[in-house]
C-alpha positions as CSV (number, residue, x, y, z in Angstrom):
1,X,-7.2,-18.7,-0.5
2,X,-7.9,-15.4,-2.3
3,X,-10.7,-14.5,0.1
4,X,-8.0,-13.4,2.6
5,X,-7.0,-10.5,0.2
6,X,-9.0,-7.4,-0.5
7,X,-8.4,-5.1,-3.4
8,X,-7.0,-1.7,-2.7
9,X,-9.6,1.0,-2.8
10,X,-9.2,4.2,-4.9
11,X,-9.5,6.2,-1.8
12,X,-9.3,5.2,1.9
13,X,-12.3,6.9,3.6
14,X,-13.1,7.5,7.2
15,X,-16.4,8.8,8.7
16,X,-14.4,11.3,10.8
17,X,-13.2,13.2,7.8
18,X,-15.4,12.9,4.7
19,X,-13.6,13.4,1.4
20,X,-14.8,16.2,-0.7
21,X,-13.3,17.8,-3.9
22,X,-12.6,21.2,-2.2
23,X,-11.0,19.6,0.8
24,X,-8.7,17.4,-1.3
25,X,-7.7,20.4,-3.4
26,X,-7.0,22.4,-0.2
27,X,-5.0,19.5,1.2
28,X,-2.9,19.3,-2.0
29,X,-2.1,23.0,-1.7
30,X,-1.2,22.6,1.9
31,X,0.9,19.5,1.2
32,X,3.2,21.7,-0.9
33,X,3.0,24.8,1.3
34,X,6.4,25.8,2.7
35,X,4.9,28.7,4.7
36,X,3.7,26.3,7.4
37,X,7.3,25.7,8.5
38,X,9.1,27.9,10.9
39,X,11.7,29.0,8.4
40,X,9.3,28.8,5.5
41,X,11.5,26.4,3.6
42,X,9.9,22.9,4.2
43,X,6.6,21.4,3.1
44,X,5.2,17.9,3.5
45,X,6.5,17.2,0.0
46,X,10.0,18.2,1.1
47,X,10.3,14.8,2.9
48,X,7.4,12.7,1.5
49,X,8.2,13.3,-2.2
50,X,5.2,12.4,-4.3
51,X,7.4,12.0,-7.4
52,X,9.7,9.7,-5.4
53,X,6.8,7.2,-4.7
54,X,8.4,5.7,-1.6
55,X,9.3,8.7,0.6
56,X,12.5,10.6,0.8
57,X,14.9,8.5,-1.2
58,X,17.5,10.0,-3.5
59,X,21.2,9.7,-4.3
60,X,22.1,12.9,-2.5
61,X,19.8,12.7,0.6
62,X,18.8,9.5,2.3
63,X,17.1,10.9,5.4
64,X,14.3,13.3,6.0
65,X,15.2,17.0,6.4
66,X,15.8,18.5,9.8
67,X,18.6,18.6,12.4
68,X,17.5,15.7,14.6
69,X,16.0,13.3,12.0
70,X,17.6,9.9,11.8
71,X,15.0,7.9,9.8
72,X,13.9,7.8,6.2
73,X,10.6,9.5,5.7
74,X,8.0,6.9,4.8
75,X,5.7,7.1,1.8
76,X,2.3,8.8,2.0
77,X,1.0,6.5,-0.8
78,X,-1.5,4.1,0.8
79,X,-0.5,5.5,4.2
80,X,-4.2,6.2,5.1
81,X,-4.7,2.4,5.2
82,X,-1.9,1.8,7.7
83,X,-3.0,1.0,11.3
84,X,-0.5,3.5,12.7
85,X,1.5,6.5,11.5
86,X,5.2,7.5,12.1
87,X,7.8,4.8,12.4
88,X,7.0,4.4,16.1
89,X,3.2,4.3,15.6
90,X,2.5,7.3,17.9
91,X,-0.4,8.6,15.7
92,X,-3.4,6.6,14.4
93,X,-4.5,8.7,11.4
94,X,-3.0,10.6,8.5
95,X,-4.9,13.7,9.8
96,X,-3.0,13.5,13.1
97,X,0.3,12.7,11.4
98,X,0.1,15.7,9.1
99,X,0.1,18.0,12.0
100,X,2.9,16.4,14.0
101,X,5.9,17.8,12.0
102,X,4.4,21.3,11.8
103,X,4.7,21.5,15.6
104,X,8.0,19.8,16.2
105,X,10.9,22.3,16.7
106,X,13.5,19.7,15.7
107,X,11.7,19.3,12.3
108,X,11.6,23.0,11.5
109,X,8.1,23.2,13.1
110,X,6.6,26.3,14.6
111,X,6.1,24.6,18.0
112,X,2.9,26.5,18.3
113,X,-0.5,25.7,16.7
114,X,-1.4,29.2,15.8
115,X,1.8,30.2,13.8
116,X,0.9,28.5,10.6
117,X,-2.8,29.4,10.9
118,X,-1.9,33.1,11.2
119,X,0.1,32.8,7.9
120,X,-2.8,31.0,6.2
121,X,-5.3,33.5,7.4
122,X,-3.3,36.3,5.8
123,X,-3.5,34.8,2.3
124,X,-6.9,35.5,0.6
125,X,-6.6,32.3,-1.6
126,X,-6.3,30.1,1.5
127,X,-9.2,31.9,3.3
128,X,-11.4,31.1,0.2
129,X,-10.2,27.5,-0.1
130,X,-10.9,26.8,3.6
131,X,-14.3,28.3,3.3
132,X,-15.1,26.1,0.3
133,X,-13.6,23.0,2.0
134,X,-15.3,23.5,5.3
135,X,-18.6,25.2,4.5
136,X,-20.8,26.3,7.4
137,X,-17.9,26.9,9.8
138,X,-17.6,30.4,11.1
139,X,-13.8,30.3,11.2
140,X,-12.7,27.5,9.0
141,X,-9.0,28.3,8.9
142,X,-7.9,26.3,11.9
143,X,-5.0,24.0,12.8
144,X,-7.2,21.0,13.0
145,X,-8.7,21.7,9.6
146,X,-5.2,21.9,8.1
147,X,-4.8,18.3,9.3
148,X,-8.2,17.3,7.9
149,X,-7.5,18.8,4.5
150,X,-4.0,17.2,4.2
151,X,-5.5,13.9,5.4
152,X,-8.3,14.1,2.8
153,X,-5.6,14.6,0.1
154,X,-3.5,11.7,1.4
155,X,-6.6,9.4,1.6
156,X,-6.8,9.7,-2.2
157,X,-3.1,8.8,-2.7
158,X,-3.5,5.1,-3.4
159,X,-1.8,2.8,-5.9
160,X,-4.2,0.2,-7.1
161,X,-2.6,-2.2,-9.6
162,X,-3.6,-5.1,-11.9
163,X,-3.6,-7.4,-8.8
164,X,-6.4,-5.4,-7.4
165,X,-8.3,-5.7,-10.7
166,X,-7.8,-9.5,-10.5
167,X,-9.2,-9.6,-6.9
168,X,-12.2,-7.7,-8.2
169,X,-12.7,-10.4,-10.9
170,X,-11.4,-8.4,-13.9
171,X,-9.1,-10.0,-16.3
172,X,-6.6,-7.1,-16.4
173,X,-3.7,-9.2,-17.7
174,X,-3.4,-11.7,-14.9
175,X,-4.8,-15.1,-15.5
176,X,-6.8,-16.9,-12.8
177,X,-5.6,-20.4,-12.0
């Protein structure tokens, strides 16, 4: 019966976006970066609170931020392993999902791919971080690389537990029957 279950991995990789330390660090920076939003007041973490574990859930705000939002923001923990992103499944990967809200005007997005890139290019720290995360690229500060970096960061946001240890054959406090 247990052969139907697989333990959760410590990171959920994809050949389309290899995970590297510099890319994950850049993705972490971008996940908390408010300057990517039109009004420079929202980041990924504004709605997908990492300290809240399961998305935007609190006593004072039960929906994601933005004028037209009507759904709770889902968690980003383990999201890279989901077969679809967004509640309606319109994106396949966390890399694609990361870019969606940046462009949507009703989610405080810039509605233009270049707006956030121009801001990032004006910040020396980001220029250096992109160069380190995407070595060999002539112009690494691109909109698509923003998604790749945030995706690499999110692919490391997994929550393995004792059950996963058990599935790997480790005792970990759960007794095998």
